[in-house]
C-alpha positions in Angstrom: 1.3 -67.8 5.6 4.4 -66.9 4.4 8.1 -66.4 6.1 7.9 -63.2 3.9 4.8 -61.8 6.2 4.7 -59.5 9.0 3.2 -61.3 11.2 1.0 -59.6 14.3 2.4 -59.5 17.3 -0.7 -58.4 19.0 -4.4 -56.6 18.9 -4.3 -54.3 21.6 -7.7 -52.8 23.3 -7.7 -49.0 24.2 -6.4 -47.8 27.3 -8.6 -46.2 29.5 -9.0 -42.6 28.7 -7.5 -39.4 30.3 -8.5 -35.6 29.4 -5.8 -33.7 28.2 -6.6 -30.0 29.1 -10.6 -30.1 28.9 -10.5 -30.5 24.7 -8.9 -33.8 24.4 -10.2 -37.0 25.8 -7.7 -39.3 24.8 -6.5 -43.2 24.9 -2.7 -43.2 25.3 -1.8 -46.7 23.4 2.0 -45.7 24.1 4.4 -45.3 26.2 2.2 -45.3 28.8 -1.0 -47.9 28.1 1.1 -50.0 26.0 4.9 -50.7 26.6 6.0 -50.9 22.7 8.7 -51.0 20.4 7.4 -48.2 18.1 10.7 -46.1 17.7 10.6 -43.0 16.0 7.1 -43.0 17.2 7.6 -42.2 20.5 3.7 -42.0 21.8 0.0 -41.9 20.2 -2.2 -40.2 21.6 -6.3 -41.4 20.2 -9.3 -39.5 20.8 -12.1 -42.0 19.8 -14.9 -40.8 18.3 -17.0 -38.4 21.2 -19.6 -36.2 21.2 -18.8 -32.9 22.7 -21.9 -30.0 23.4 -21.9 -26.6 22.0 -20.2 -24.2 24.1 -19.0 -20.3 23.6 -15.7 -20.8 25.4 -13.6 -23.2 23.2 -11.9 -26.5 25.3 -8.6 -27.6 24.5 -5.2 -27.3 26.2 -3.3 -23.9 27.1 0.1 -22.5 26.1 2.9 -25.6 27.3 7.0 -26.3 25.8 8.1 -29.1 23.7 11.8 -29.8 22.7 13.2 -32.4 21.3 10.6 -34.5 18.7 7.6 -33.7 16.7 4.0 -33.2 17.2 1.8 -34.7 14.7 -2.2 -34.2 14.5 -4.3 -36.1 12.3 -7.8 -35.0 12.2 -10.8 -37.0 11.2 -13.9 -35.5 12.8 -14.0 -31.8 14.4 -11.4 -28.5 14.4 -8.9 -28.1 16.0 -6.9 -24.4 16.3 -3.4 -23.8 16.7 -1.1 -21.0 17.9 3.1 -21.7 18.4 5.6 -19.2 19.4 7.5 -19.1 16.2 4.4 -17.2 14.9 2.9 -20.6 13.0 -0.9 -20.8 13.3 -3.9 -22.8 11.8 -7.3 -25.2 11.7 -6.9 -28.2 10.9 -10.5 -30.3 9.3 -11.5 -33.5 8.9 -9.0 -34.9 6.5 -5.5 -32.0 7.5 -2.8 -32.5 9.3 -0.6 -30.6 11.3 3.3 -31.8 11.7 4.9 -29.0 14.2 8.4 -29.7 14.6 9.4 -28.5 18.3 13.0 -29.2 17.9 14.8 -27.2 20.2 12.1 -25.5 21.5 8.3 -24.1 20.9 5.5 -23.0 23.0 2.0 -23.8 21.5 -1.6 -24.2 22.6 -4.2 -26.1 21.2 -8.1 -26.3 21.4 -11.3 -26.4 19.6 -11.8 -24.4 16.7 -14.7 -21.2 17.2 -16.9 -22.4 15.2 -17.0 -26.0 15.4 -17.1 -25.3 19.7 -19.9 -23.2 19.4 -22.0 -26.1 17.6 -20.2 -29.2 18.7 -20.4 -32.2 17.3 -18.0 -35.7 16.8 -14.7 -35.1 17.1 -12.0 -37.8 16.8 -8.2 -37.1 16.2 -4.9 -38.8 16.7 -1.9 -37.1 18.0 1.7 -38.6 17.2 5.0 -37.6 18.9 7.7 -38.5 16.8 11.6 -38.6 18.0 14.2 -36.7 16.3 17.8 -38.3 16.0 20.2 -36.3 18.7 21.9 -34.4 15.3 18.7 -32.8 15.0 17.3 -32.1 18.0 18.1 -28.6 18.4 17.3 -27.2 14.8 14.8 -25.0 14.3 11.2 -25.0 14.8 9.0 -25.2 12.2 5.5 -25.9 10.8 3.7 -27.8 8.2 0.0 -27.4 7.3 -0.5 -29.7 5.4 -4.3 -29.6 4.1 -6.8 -33.3 3.2 -5.8 -31.7 -0.9 -2.5 -31.3 -0.8 -2.3 -34.9 0.8 -0.6 -37.4 -1.7 -3.2 -40.0 -2.4 -2.9 -43.3 -4.6 -5.5 -45.2 -5.8 -6.0 -48.6 -4.9 -6.7 -51.9 -7.6 -10.0 -53.2 -8.0 -12.1 -50.5 -6.4 -10.2 -51.6 -2.6 -10.5 -47.8 -1.5 -7.6 -44.7 -1.4 -3.9 -44.4 0.3 -3.1 -41.1 1.6 0.5 -40.7 1.7 0.9 -38.4 4.3 4.8 -39.0 4.9 7.1 -41.5 3.5 5.7 -43.3 0.1 3.6 -46.4 -1.3 4.6 -47.5 -4.6 5.9 -44.6 -5.9 3.7 -42.2 -4.4 5.9 -40.0 -2.5 4.2 -38.1 0.8 3.2 -34.6 1.6 5.2 -34.1 4.4 8.9 -33.7 5.3 10.7 -36.0 8.0 13.9 -36.0 9.3 14.1 -40.2 9.3 12.3 -42.6 7.2 8.6 -42.8 8.0 5.2 -44.0 6.5 2.4 -42.3 7.8 -0.5 -43.3 6.1 -4.3 -43.0 5.9 -5.8 -46.2 4.5 -9.4 -45.7 3.0 -10.6 -49.5 2.7 -14.3 -49.7 1.3 -15.7 -53.4 2.1 -13.9 -56.5 1.0 -11.6 -54.1 -0.8 -7.6 -55.2 0.1 -4.3 -53.6 0.4 -0.8 -54.8 0.4 2.4 -52.9 2.4 5.6 -53.8 2.3 7.9 -53.1 5.2 11.5 -53.6 6.2 12.1 -56.1 8.5 13.6 -53.5 11.4 10.7 -51.0 10.7 8.7 -50.7 14.0 5.1 -50.9 13.0 1.8 -50.9 13.9 -2.0 -50.1 12.5 -4.5 -47.7 14.1 -7.9 -49.0 13.9 -10.2 -45.6 13.3 -13.2 -46.6 11.7 -14.6 -50.4 10.8 -13.0 -53.5 10.9 -10.2 -55.2 9.3 -8.3 -58.5 8.8 -4.7 -58.5 8.8 -3.1 -61.6 7.1 -6.0 -63.2 6.5 -6.0 -64.0 10.2 -6.2 -61.2 12.6 -9.3 -59.1 13.1 -9.0 -55.8 14.3 -11.9 -53.1 15.3 -12.5 -49.4 15.0 -10.7 -48.0 18.0 -7.9 -51.3 18.1 -4.3 -50.9 17.6 -2.5 -53.8 15.7 1.4 -53.4 16.4 3.3 -55.7 14.4 6.6 -58.3 15.2 10.1 -57.4 13.8 10.0 -59.9 11.3 8.7 -60.5 7.7 8.2 -57.7 5.6 4.1 -58.0 3.6 1.3 -57.0 5.1 -2.2 -57.8 3.8 -5.3 -55.8 4.9 -8.8 -56.5 3.9 -11.7 -54.4 4.8 -14.3 -56.6 6.5 -16.3 -53.4 6.8 -15.5 -49.7 4.9 -12.8 -48.8 7.2 -10.2 -46.0 7.9 -6.9 -47.2 9.1 -4.1 -45.1 10.4 -0.7 -47.0 9.6 2.4 -46.1 11.0 5.9 -47.8 10.4 9.4 -46.0 10.5 12.9 -46.9 11.4 14.3 -46.8 15.1 16.2 -44.4 15.9 18.8 -46.4 18.2 19.8 -43.6 20.7 19.5 -43.5 24.5 16.0 -41.5 25.6 15.4 -39.0 28.7 12.2 -37.5 28.7 10.5 -35.6 31.1 7.0 -34.1 30.4 7.2 -32.3 26.9 10.5 -32.7 26.5 12.5 -35.4 25.0 16.0 -35.4 24.5 18.9 -38.5 25.1 20.4 -37.3 28.4 19.0 -36.1 31.9 21.4 -32.9 31.6 19.8 -32.1 28.4 16.5 -31.9 30.2 17.6 -29.7 33.2 18.8 -27.5 30.1 15.7 -27.8 28.8 13.9 -26.6 32.0 16.4 -24.1 32.6 15.6 -22.4 29.2 11.9 -22.4 29.4 12.2 -21.0 32.7 14.7 -18.1 31.6 11.9 -17.5 28.4 14.2 -19.0 25.5 10.9 -20.5 24.3 9.7 -17.4 23.4 6.2 -16.3 23.9 2.9 -16.8 24.1 -0.4 -15.1 25.2 -2.9 -17.5 26.8 
């Protein structure tokens, strides 16, 4: 291992799961499960693969507000429908991504898509909260529905696999999503014995979420499905090898070095901005959305 290697700080097991509404059984890796340096990523909820039984009434989470950040939902199994108070709605299926910028304030609800709910089956998702810098926290909400077909793809050499560049850039392949700060979000689909190389700036906070399979990182650390690999802020290069056919969510981003005030679904810089968010929500300034 040379001095340019971005070394692993820990390979972390999933924290005990909890339910979000009745439709999402998630392991919160951060900020609650582990205290990790991951700005601009504030939260990672991982819905490990589970089977949901068939049901006529879709499971999910009802209307709730957000302000000051973005929610990014990545589907691996199952289907999720979304509605928000800015008039956006959509369904994400396996491979799709929903990138919602709450910013100045939005109400939304997320639940199992109707046909999936009636049939039941395997369900596996990741939701990220991506912080916004102070100057962008009160911008207008927006919504990016990114189908699997629309995601930029980078074929890895030597039949190693495929890299889906959701956001950021990889060796000249530019990501599909627009972001407010420098962020890389990839789905790495690695074949058994396939290798991929990454190069991220020293100060970028970086983690790999192993969705499926088993990988070896930097020829030393082994991580299996449902584990999170967190990296030190040292060195720049990472080598990943697939010990099995594997799917890995790659996260790396420039930290936002600003104070954080968080209360429930609000992520701001100062406590008085949280009070303002609560007042605005109570006064109906986040719009209206039917339950």
